[in-house]
C-alpha positions, 0 to 999 in steps of 0.5 A: 342908795344911788351914786352920781358919777360926775366929770368936772372940767375947769373951763377956759383952760387948755389943756384941760384940768379935769376930775371924775368923782363919785358922790352919793346922789343925795349930797347937798350942794354945800357939801358938794362945794367942799368936795369940789374944793378938795378934789380940784385943789382949791383952798376955799378962800373965795365966794362960789355959786352953782348955776343950774338953768336959771337958778343960782345956789350958794351962800346967800348974803344976809344983807338985804342991800345985796338981795339976790335970787341965790338959793341956799345951797345947804337946803338942796340935794344934788338928785333934786336938781340934776339927773344923768346927762345934765350939766351944772356950772360951779363958779369959784372966785367971782373975781378970777371967774373959775368956771367948772362944768359938772357933767352927771355922766352916770347914776349908779348903785352904790358899791358895797365896799366903797367910800364916797366921795371918791375921785376916780381919775383926773388930769393936771393940777389946779391953777394957783389961787389968785393968779388972775383967772384963765388969762392970768394962769396962761401968763403965769405958765408962759413966764414959768416956762421961760427961765430967761423971762424978766419976771421968772424969779418973781413968779417962782417966788410968788408960787412958792418954788416949783410948779408942775401944771401936769401934776396929779396925785389921785391917792392924795386927793382920795385921802383928803376926801375922806376928811370932807364932812 
C-alpha cells in the first residue's frame, strides 16, 4: 500500500495555517474530507468541495433544480485524481470561502508500524467557524489583539474566552484522527 504525504495550507491567511499529513493513497474523497476537518480543526458545519483541474467533487444536491457538475466524492479515490506534485483545492464553507491548497508532496510505501491517517506537523490553529472568512478572521485578530478596542469584550465572549492563533497540538490531532472512519 502506498501513502500520500500531503501539505495542507489554508489560503489567504498570513502567517499561514498549515498541516502535513499522511493518508493511504486509496483514500476516498469523502473520507479525506473528514480527515481534513479533523486535522484542521473545523466542525463540519458547512458545505465543501474538492476542485481538481476542471472537475468538482463533493456531495451532489439531489434536487434537480440545483443540478451541478459536482461528482460524488464517495466514489473517487485520491490516487485516481492526484499524483506526486499535484495540487488540489479543498473549499470549506462556501459563505466564508475557506480554500485549502493540498499539495501531494510525496508518494511513499506504508510504514509497518504506523497508523494512517497521521498528522506529522503543522502551524497555528484553525480560524473559528463562521468568523467571516479571511477578512473576518483578520478583523477578529485585530480586535482580540487590542483590549481597548470597543468590540474586544464582545468578540471574546463570541469566541468563548481566550483564543490563541498560534496554538497547535499535534498529539490531540492524532488522537482525534484515530477516530475518523
